[in-house]
C-alpha positions in Angstrom: 96.1 65.2 77.6 95.6 67.7 74.6 98.5 69.9 73.1 98.3 73.4 72.3 96.4 74.2 69.3 97.8 76.5 66.7 94.8 79.0 67.2 95.7 79.7 70.8 93.5 77.1 72.5 95.0 74.3 74.6 93.1 71.8 76.6 93.8 69.4 79.3 91.8 67.1 81.6 90.7 67.8 85.2 90.7 65.4 87.9 87.5 63.8 86.7 88.8 63.4 83.3 86.6 66.1 81.7 88.6 68.1 79.0 89.0 72.0 79.9 89.8 74.2 77.1 91.8 77.3 78.0 91.8 80.2 75.6 91.8 83.9 75.3 89.8 85.3 72.1 87.9 88.3 71.0 86.5 90.0 68.0 88.5 93.3 67.1 86.7 95.5 64.5 84.8 92.4 63.2 87.8 90.3 62.8 88.3 87.2 64.9 91.3 87.4 67.3 92.9 84.4 69.1 95.9 84.4 71.4 98.5 81.9 70.7 100.6 83.1 73.9 98.9 84.1 77.2 100.3 85.3 80.5 98.1 86.0 83.4 99.4 87.7 86.7 97.8 88.6 89.9 99.7 91.6 91.3 99.0 90.9 95.1 100.2 94.4 96.3 97.6 96.2 93.9 95.0 93.5 93.8 95.1 93.4 90.2 94.8 90.9 87.4 96.7 91.5 84.2 95.9 89.1 81.2 98.1 89.6 78.2 97.5 87.5 75.0 99.6 87.7 71.8 98.3 86.4 68.4 100.4 84.4 66.1 100.6 87.7 64.0 102.1 89.6 66.9 98.9 91.6 67.9 98.9 92.1 71.7 95.6 92.5 73.7 96.0 93.2 77.4 92.8 93.1 79.9 93.4 94.3 83.4 90.9 94.1 86.4 91.2 96.4 89.5 89.9 93.6 91.8 90.3 90.0 92.0 87.1 88.6 92.9 84.2 87.3 90.8 82.0 90.2 89.5 81.7 93.0 87.0 84.4 95.7 86.6 83.6 98.6 84.4 85.3 101.6 82.8 83.7 104.7 81.4 85.3 108.2 80.5 83.1 109.9 83.2 83.6 107.6 86.0 85.9 108.7 89.0 87.6 105.4 89.2 88.3 102.8 86.5 87.7 99.1 87.5 89.2 97.7 84.4 91.5 98.6 81.5 92.1 97.3 78.0 94.8 98.0 75.6 95.7 96.7 72.0 99.0 97.0 70.0 98.9 95.9 66.3 102.4 94.6 66.3 104.8 93.3 68.9 107.6 94.9 67.0 106.3 98.5 66.3 106.9 101.3 68.6 104.5 103.1 71.1 102.7 105.1 68.4 100.0 102.3 67.7 98.8 101.7 71.2 95.2 101.9 71.7 93.7 102.4 75.3 90.2 101.7 76.4 87.9 104.7 76.8 84.9 102.4 77.8 84.4 98.8 78.7 83.4 95.8 80.8 85.4 92.8 82.2 83.2 90.2 84.0 85.4 87.6 86.1 83.0 84.6 86.0 85.4 82.3 87.8 88.2 82.9 90.3 89.6 79.7 91.6 92.3 80.9 94.1 93.3 77.5 95.2 94.1 76.3 91.7 95.0 79.8 90.5 92.8 79.9 87.5 90.4 82.6 86.2 87.7 82.8 83.6 85.6 85.7 82.3 84.4 88.0 79.4 85.2 91.4 78.1 84.4 94.3 75.8 86.1 97.6 75.1 86.0 100.6 72.9 89.6 101.7 72.3 91.2 105.0 71.1 94.9 105.7 69.8 95.9 109.2 70.7 98.7 109.3 67.9 96.5 108.3 65.0 93.1 109.4 66.4 91.6 106.0 65.2 89.4 103.8 67.2 88.8 100.1 67.7 86.0 98.0 69.1 86.9 94.8 71.0 83.7 92.5 71.5 83.1 88.8 72.2 86.0 88.8 74.4 86.6 85.7 76.5 89.3 84.0 78.8 88.7 80.7 80.0 90.4 78.6 82.8 93.6 80.8 82.5 96.3 79.7 85.0 97.8 82.9 86.7 101.0 83.6 88.8 101.3 85.8 91.8 103.7 88.6 92.0 
């Protein structure tokens, strides 16, 4: 059995002895971001997955899908209904003035295993901060084999 790796990747073996790496990572404005801590929740009443990752430096990235099946979930400013959402906060200890919210993006759930309660997927977002009027771009987003709890 593998232990948690400092860069936010952990691994374990499946029933066949194959190593499975669990992680959440992305590129934010060209800089690599990796979660050290991940929490994944299925909100059963709203049929929503909420995936939250926090890096070793306290940056928080949250990915939400308004649906729980494999497929593509999109968000665009002109759409009537958002199917996903991304948020970013530069520091866990700062106030709400530095929260970036997605203006466009896509989340692809590539695997949803409701028996084992694990999900995998990819994501990209364009983010905007109302207070600072600054933008951020999230690319190469991936979450792999994350365990989730139901609420």
